[in-house]
N, C-alpha and C positions, 0 to 999 in steps of 0.2 A: 522545559520539556513537559509535553501533555501525557497525561497518564492514560494507558491502555488497559481497559478491563482485561483480566485473566480469563482464561479459557473454562466456559461452563459446561463442555462436553469432554468426553475421555478422548486421548490420543487414537487415531484409527476410526473415529466415528465419522460415516460418510460424509456429514454436513458439517464436521469441525471448519472446513474451509470457508463455510459461508458466515458462521459465527466469527471467524477472523475477520472477514470483510466488513461485518457490521461493526465490530469492535475498533477497526482503525479508520472507518469512513469519517467520523467527527473529527479525530486528530488531523485527518488530510485535508478536510475541508478549512481547518484553522490555517493550515500550513499554506494552503492555496490563497486565503484571505490576506496572510502575512505577506506574501509575496507580491499580492496586488497592492496592498498598503505601500509597499517599499517601491512600486512603480512598475512591477512585471504586468503583462497582460495575463488575464486567467488562462488562455490557451497556452501561453508560456510555461506556466506553473504546471499545469497538467501534463503537458508534453514533457517537461523535465521531470516529473515524477514516473512517467512511463518509461523514459529511457534510462533513468537510473535504476528503477527495478529491474528493467530488462539485462543491464549490464550486471547487476547484482546475481540475476540468475546464471548469467554466462560465466561469472567467477566461481559459481558453486558447482559449474559442469552441467547445468540443466539448461534446458531451452523453454521459450513459451509453448512451443509446439507440444510439449508433453502437459500432461493433465494438471500438474503442479510444478511450479518453478522448483 
C-alpha cells in the first residue's frame, strides 16, 4: 500500500481539497501503472477509478454534482 501524505492545512480550509488531490496523485499514478503492468489499458484503469470513486460517493449519499463528494 502506498503512503499518502497527511493534510498540511486545517479542516475547513478552502484549498484543502486541492492539497488532497496533490497528495493522492502519485499513488493513483502508481495504481494505474500497476494495472497497465497487469495487462489493462491505461484508459481502462482511469475509467475504473472514476467509476469506483463515483460509486463510493453514491454510497455516502453524495453525488458528483455537489461541490465535493
